[in-house]
PATORKE-397638 format. One record per residue (C-alpha): x, y, z; residue in one letter. Coordinates in steps of 0.001 Angstrom, whole numbers, padded with zeros to 6 digits, always signed. Layout:
N
XYZA
...
END
This chain:
278
+006754-085362+025657X
+010449-084964+024936X
+012736-084352+027909X
+013742-080958+026496X
+010184-079650+026158X
+009303-077162+028862X
+006267-077835+031016X
+003913-074847+031305X
+003129-074474+035008X
+000044-072576+036132X
-000211-071513+039764X
-003679-071166+041285X
-004728-069177+044329X
-008098-068270+045845X
-008117-064633+047022X
-011745-064841+048134X
-013569-068021+049070X
-012258-071580+049150X
-012005-074088+046323X
-013233-077645+046817X
-010610-080355+046396X
-012955-082330+044148X
-013304-079402+041765X
-009543-078849+041764X
-009009-082518+040870X
-011536-082201+038052X
-009609-079188+036709X
-006283-081038+036904X
-007723-084089+035149X
-009276-082058+032340X
-006074-080076+031760X
-004104-083330+031658X
-006563-084945+029258X
-006330-082037+026804X
-002684-080988+027159X
-000993-084132+028472X
+002263-083446+030274X
+002721-080144+028487X
+000674-078230+031098X
+000352-078678+034867X
-001971-076960+037327X
-000673-076299+040839X
-003345-075356+043367X
-001690-073650+046316X
-002784-075335+049591X
-004322-071986+050583X
-007107-072650+048053X
-008531-075307+050386X
-008324-073426+053672X
-011366-071975+055363X
-011561-069095+057843X
-015223-068211+058090X
-016247-066920+054679X
-012689-066818+053328X
-010153-069279+051912X
-007863-068708+054871X
-007109-065598+056894X
-006238-062406+055013X
-002506-062850+055609X
-002636-066432+054303X
-004371-065394+051098X
-001962-062482+050628X
+001128-064634+051257X
-000087-067385+048923X
-000676-064925+046097X
+002765-063369+046544X
+004441-066780+046763X
+002867-068101+043574X
+003300-064859+041625X
+006979-064471+042508X
+007861-068126+041873X
+010115-068229+038768X
+008934-071783+038018X
+005321-070643+037615X
+004412-069320+034152X
+000931-067930+034811X
-001368-067081+037711X
-004977-068226+037547X
-007523-067252+040171X
-009257-070481+041127X
-012577-068835+041913X
-014275-065633+042977X
-016547-065122+045936X
-015790-062173+048178X
-012341-061274+049502X
-009975-059972+046817X
-010349-056366+047989X
-008838-057437+051330X
-005828-058882+049491X
-004968-056684+046505X
-003625-053512+048095X
-001261-055467+050365X
-000114-058117+047884X
+000603-056080+044751X
+003477-053971+046193X
+005265-057219+047134X
+005242-058584+043590X
+008550-058711+041707X
+009557-058456+038059X
+009058-062221+037884X
+005368-061692+038631X
+005123-058945+036012X
+006121-061356+033253X
+003258-063750+033938X
-000237-063877+032494X
-003027-063330+035048X
-006617-064470+034562X
-009868-064284+036530X
-013139-062387+036821X
-015938-061459+039202X
-014481-060577+042635X
-010986-060983+041149X
-011682-057703+039337X
-010235-055887+042356X
-006901-057582+041654X
-007118-057173+037879X
-007680-053429+038320X
-004837-053054+040810X
-002433-055071+038682X
-003253-053039+035580X
-002813-049817+037549X
+000604-051093+038687X
+001694-051588+035081X
+001216-055340+034661X
+000849-056013+030941X
-000752-059495+030752X
-003909-059174+032813X
-007246-060494+031556X
-010868-060947+032581X
-011968-064486+031800X
-012996-067965+032930X
-011779-069645+036116X
-011681-073303+037259X
-014790-072758+039391X
-016740-072480+036133X
-016542-076275+035929X
-019626-076344+038184X
-021682-074788+035374X
-023506-076551+032576X
-020961-076826+029734X
-018392-075437+032176X
-015654-077489+030502X
-015869-075098+027546X
-015287-072054+029730X
-012438-073717+031608X
-010664-074766+028403X
-011217-071325+026877X
-009392-069711+029789X
-006688-072361+029786X
-006046-071932+026055X
-005507-068203+026532X
-003102-068728+029436X
-001059-071387+027668X
-001082-070253+024041X
-002656-066781+024036X
-005372-068348+021858X
-007231-065737+019822X
-010211-068105+019707X
-010674-067493+023443X
-011102-063731+023029X
-014375-061841+023188X
-015460-061157+019603X
-015158-057373+019888X
-011612-057438+021240X
-009116-056483+018554X
-005301-056273+018787X
-004127-052824+019775X
-007548-051688+020983X
-007584-051059+024751X
-010244-052918+026691X
-011138-053604+030307X
-013861-055873+031640X
-015452-055937+035070X
-018359-057152+037058X
-020445-053987+037361X
-020808-054253+041147X
-017057-054710+041608X
-016263-051763+039337X
-018639-049545+041291X
-016964-050544+044565X
-013353-050043+043441X
-013831-046494+042127X
-012004-043974+044288X
-009785-046622+045902X
-006024-047161+045447X
-006890-049969+043016X
-008632-047732+040474X
-006885-047898+037063X
-006808-045257+034348X
-009910-045639+032171X
-008876-043042+029587X
-009563-044339+026085X
-010539-047790+027333X
-013524-049747+026103X
-015346-050936+029228X
-017137-054284+029088X
-019483-054810+032037X
-021500-057772+033342X
-023247-058780+036553X
-025021-061630+038319X
-027616-062032+041036X
-028478-058345+041397X
-031951-056796+041396X
-032508-054592+038364X
-032855-051512+040555X
-029373-052222+041934X
-027994-052564+038420X
-029574-049172+037714X
-027964-047737+040864X
-024533-049123+039975X
-024788-047690+036470X
-025649-044313+037996X
-022566-044458+040197X
-020203-045746+037502X
-021298-043391+034712X
-021319-040380+037053X
-017626-040903+037835X
-015311-038395+036149X
-012630-041024+035513X
-015101-043393+033861X
-016347-040575+031620X
-012887-040566+029987X
-013429-044097+028641X
-014055-044761+024936X
-017411-046382+025524X
-019330-049114+027330X
-020391-052517+026056X
-022798-054603+028099X
-022285-058264+028843X
-024888-060537+030382X
-026698-059721+033611X
-027881-063116+034801X
-029909-064552+037675X
-031689-061207+038207X
-034118-061651+041132X
-037763-060768+040552X
-038652-057429+042078X
-042051-056344+043399X
-043105-054068+041847X
-041458-054961+038548X
-038669-052539+037617X
-039869-052781+033977X
-036565-051747+032370X
-034122-054484+031361X
-030341-054301+031676X
-029746-052910+028188X
-032348-050194+028638X
-030675-049264+031919X
-027229-049163+030307X
-028447-047052+027405X
-030216-044628+029755X
-027159-043925+031902X
-024734-043827+028972X
-026907-041273+027207X
-027270-039162+030340X
-023511-039200+031021X
-022347-038732+027443X
-020546-042087+027349X
-021015-043938+024042X
-023033-047133+024405X
-021601-049581+021888X
-023739-052693+022174X
-023478-056107+023776X
-020420-058085+024849X
-019851-061811+025203X
-018964-061913+028898X
-020855-062989+031989X
-021144-065451+034840X
-021748-068386+032485X
-020021-070959+030327X
-019929-068577+027330X
-017747-066047+029170X
-014904-064978+026878X
-011443-063583+027593X
-010837-059820+027607X
-007172-058783+027964X
-006700-055397+029640X
-005074-052486+027916X
END
């Protein structure tokens, strides 16, 4: 790499649960193998803290996010992993972010949806739902990791979900997270947005309940339509719920008058694609 070529620096924080050091090293090694010295990953020490369930106390996770986001030497912010905890961070961290933070790309999914929603509501323009380093634990997780990295570094169109087109407004969320953030100060404007929804580890009756809540919401009913990603690792229910996730989505979309527009290539798996907001 020539001395004049700028290194693309990605800052990583864990707003929910902790990241293992071994997984962080694997992410750094893979990024180096593919991009050489052109790209560097910087895991904030907060990623490796532990305070009960969380990657450090609330104030430590908030301060780390603000520090990385406002650092002018960091080009993008990548959430290292999900877990639970971002809702305890977002409302306090976002008002402390500067114009420096607004210029960065932000990427994550699952529990990070609380932050993605709040950032979009606050007017951040480069926010996206997509793979995180923790996906390296999955089978073929390298593909997901590199897909997210390519979008952060180069804005790679090959990383995008197939239905995402330039100029068409989209948002993507874990269904459970979306249901929980409605009515909070993090709720963005859904008017005219295509909503892509996925979930993991939820009983089908809970997916049905979340769809009831989401599609009953007046703000959600102003969206352009719903596309359904993958609902994986659904526990077996006794008695069997009988309906599958697409039948549930179609039922509640029809009842609420929201267009159901088919499947989407997102989910808690190695095929998860990038969906930029707005």
